[in-house]
Structures are given as C-alpha cells and as structure tokens.
N, C-alpha and C positions, 0 to 999 in steps of 0.2 A: 740318485747317483751324484758323487762328488764332482764339483766343478773342476775342469782341467785347467791348470795354471801354466802359462807359457811365459818365460822370461826372454825378452828381446834385448840383446846386448849390441849396441851400435852407437858410435859417437856422432853420427849424422842425424840430427833431429827429423829431417824429412823422411829418412828411411824408417826411423822408429815410428813415426806417425803412420806411414803407409802400412807397415807390418801390423801395427796395432789395429788399425781399421779393418785390414784384411782378416786377421785372426778373430777379432771380436765379432765380425759379421758371421762367423761360423760357430759362434757360441763359446769361444774360449775366453778365460780371464787372462788378461795380459798385464805384465809388469815390465818396466823398462830399467835399463842400466847402461852406463856409458863406459864402465871399466871395472877393475877389480873391487873397488870399494862398494860400488853398487851391487855387484854380484854377491858379495859377502852379506850385505845388508838384506838383500832379497831372500837369501837362503835362511837367514836368522828369523825373518818375519814369517815367510810362508814358502817352504821349499817348492820350487816349480816342478812340474811333471816333464818339462822339456825346455831346453835352452837353444835359442838361435843366437849364434855367436859370430859377429863380424871379425875376420882375421886382421883387418887393417884398422886399428884403433888409435892412430896417431902415436902417442908416446908409449903406449902399452902394446905388447905383442900378443895377438890373439891366440897364437899357438901355445904360448906359455900359460895363458889363462885356461885354454882347453886342457892342457896337461894337469893343471892344478885342480880343475873341476873333476876330471876323470880319476885323479889319484885318491880323492876323498869321497866321491859320490858316484852312484850308478845312473844318474839322470841322463837321458838321451840328449845328444848334442847334434844340431844341424849347423854346419858351418856356412857362413855367407862370405863369398869371395868374389873378386873381379874375374872376368873371363881369362885373364892372362896369368893368374896365380896358380899355375899348374903344380909347381913344386910344393907350395904351401898346402894345396889341396891333397896331394899324395901324403905328405907328412901328417896332416890332420887325420886322414883316414887310418893311417898306421898307428896314431895315438889312440884310436878307438872311437872317433867321431862316427855317428851313425849314417850321416848323409851330408850333402852339401847343396847349396843354391848359388848360382852364379848371377852376378849383377851385369846388366839389368835383368830383372826377373818379372814374371807374370804372376799375378795373385793366384791364379788357378794352380800353377806349379807349386807355389808355396803351400797351399792348402793340401794338395795331393801328397807332397812329401811329408808334411806334418802328420797327416792322418796315417800314412804308411808306417812312419817311425813309431808313433804312439800305439798303433795296433800291434806292432811287433813287441814293443816294450811291455805291454800288458798281457799279451797272449799266453806266456808261460803259466800264469796263474790259473788259466782255464784248462790246462792240460791235465787230464785225469785218466784213470783206467778206462778201457782195457789196456793191457800191455801192448807195446808197439807191434809185436809179432802177430797179435790177434786182430789188429785193426784191418778193415777192408782196404784193399789197394784200389785207388781210383786216380783219375788225372790230377786230383787235388791232394791225394795222399799216396805217396810212392815210396818204394823201397830201393835203396842203393846200398849194396852189400848188406850189412845188418844195421843200417841207419834208416830212419823213417823221416820222410820229407813231407811236411804240410805246406803245399805250394800256396794255397790261398792265404793262410795266416802267417806265412814266412817263418816257419818253425822247423828246425832240424833236431830230431830226437836221437840221442846217442845209443850205444849198445846196452847201456844200463837203464834205458827208459827216461833219461834226464835230458831236458832241452839244452842244446849246445849254445854257447854264447857267440852267435854270429851277428855281425853288424849288417846293416842294409847293403853295404858294398860287398860283403862276403856273399850274401844271398843272391845278389844280382849276378855275381860271377858264377856261382853254383848253378843258377837257373840257366845261364848261357850255355854251360856244358850240358845240362839235362836236355835242352832243346836241340842239341847237336851231338847226339851220342855216336861214339866210334868214328868221329869225323875230326881230323886234325884241324885246329883253328890257329891262325897266326895271331900274333900279339895285336896287330892293327885290327883284325877282324873281331877279336874279343873286346877291344876298346870300343868299337862301333856298337857291339851288341849290348854292352853294359852302360855306356855313357853317351853314345851318339857321336857322329862324325865331327861335331864342333869342338870336341876336346882332343887336341893334338897330343898324342901319347909320347911319353918319355921312354927311353929304352928299357928302364927297369921298373916302370909302373906296374905292368901286368905281372912281371916276375915276382915282385914283392907281394902283390895281392894273392897270387897263386901259392906262394910259400906260406903266407898266413893262413889261407884256407886249408892247405894240407895239414898244418899243425892241428887243426880242429877236427878233421874228418879221417885222416889216415891213421892206421894202427902204428905205423912206423914212418913218420914224415921223411926221414932220411932215405927210405926205400919205398916210395909211393907206389901203390897198386891201383888206385882209383883214377887219379889224374896223372897221366904219364907225359913226360917231355918227349916231343917229337923233334929230333935233332934237325936243325935247319928250317923248321916250320914254326913250331909253337908248342901247343899242348892239346891233349885229347882225353876225353872221358873214355876209359877202357871198356871193353866188352863185359868184364866181370863186374863193373860198376853200374851198368845200364839198369835202370829200375825195371822191376818185373811189371808186366801188364796184366 
C-alpha cells in the first residue's frame, strides 16, 4: 500500500512539530510548509494526500491559499483555526474545505479527523456494483428518496449511481437530519448536533450549509422536497425523505 503523505502548513514551528509527531506516530509521511511557496514546492515534489492548513499565516491569508489549492486540485483540506475564527471557518467550509480543527487541539482529535477525511476521500474508488437500488438497506446503508447513503463510509450515491461530492461538513449535517427524521430542528440545535455547543453559531451559518446541501441532494433546490424550511423554527427532514427501514 502506498504511503499516505500529509502536508502540514503552519507558520508556527511548535505547531508543525506537534502535528508532525502526532501524524508520524500514526504511520503517515509528513511534509511541512509555512506558506504559498512551500505549498507549491511540496506539490511539485510529491503531491500530498491531505493538507492541514492554518488560516492565520501572518502575512499570507490562509483562505486565499485554500481557494488556490481547491481551484487546481482535489486534495482534501483540513483547516486549522483558533476558537474565535467563526467567520473564517464558515467561509473555509463554503470554499470546499473538508473539515476543521480548532486550536488548542488534542492529538486524538487530529488523528480522528484526518482518518475520517482520508476515508471519505478514498472511498469512492471502492464503490462498485450492484446498483444502488439493489443494495440491501441496513443501518449503515440507507435509502433517502432515490439516493443511497453509506453511513459508515460517509458516501452519498446519487440517482445515477454516482458518488455525490459531499464534504465532511455536508455529511455531518445530513446525518443530523437522518437521526432526527420528521422533527423540526432549530439552527442552534443543528449547530449543537454537528459541531458541539462550543461553536457559537452565526445567524447564517446553518442557512448557508443547508443551501449547499440542498444543491447536492434535491432535484430542484429552489423547491426542496427533502429538507423543508419550518418557518420560525428551522429545518426538517420530511416524511418523504425518511430512509426506508
């Protein structure tokens, strides 16, 4: 099996050392960069399988670097932010980052998030026949409308049998709805379910994430049938979308 290469981008040498030791202890090959030049050099030498990217890089803007990486490459990105960088975190997720880690962080959380993102990034290559409609339905493999959800591997297969391009944040939100079918969920409750109470939500955070998810799962996102808006409350997974058991 090819060695998994992770590029750690941070201008703080102490953080780079901590992440390197953490990731190498789990068997990953780790490269380091402090900004744009180092990122480009790393991709020319050996393209990484995943990038951890600090959004606070002194003179360089981490969000700009995330945008540049995402524009040219499909490598997964885990943002590293301070606990107060709520707006940057939301913008980063909307740019297509796959997950985020807040400082200060625990090494176990880092490894768990890295494993999860890598598992999702490599899982589509393993999806083969039978066609979704002939697969057995179980708690790990569920049907929603004519979509197929592999809960364990975090894969959503569309109506044509192709994996949907869901980020980790998208899947967390979808899972929150699946675990609370036909139940109106407030924005605050959704934020607790997907990110925990320590992330103080912005008014539009969940609205933006729901809109992005609808674009990927609804037949007509402008007239959603699966995730409905409950006026004055929040959102709800409708009865027609509840997975068959």
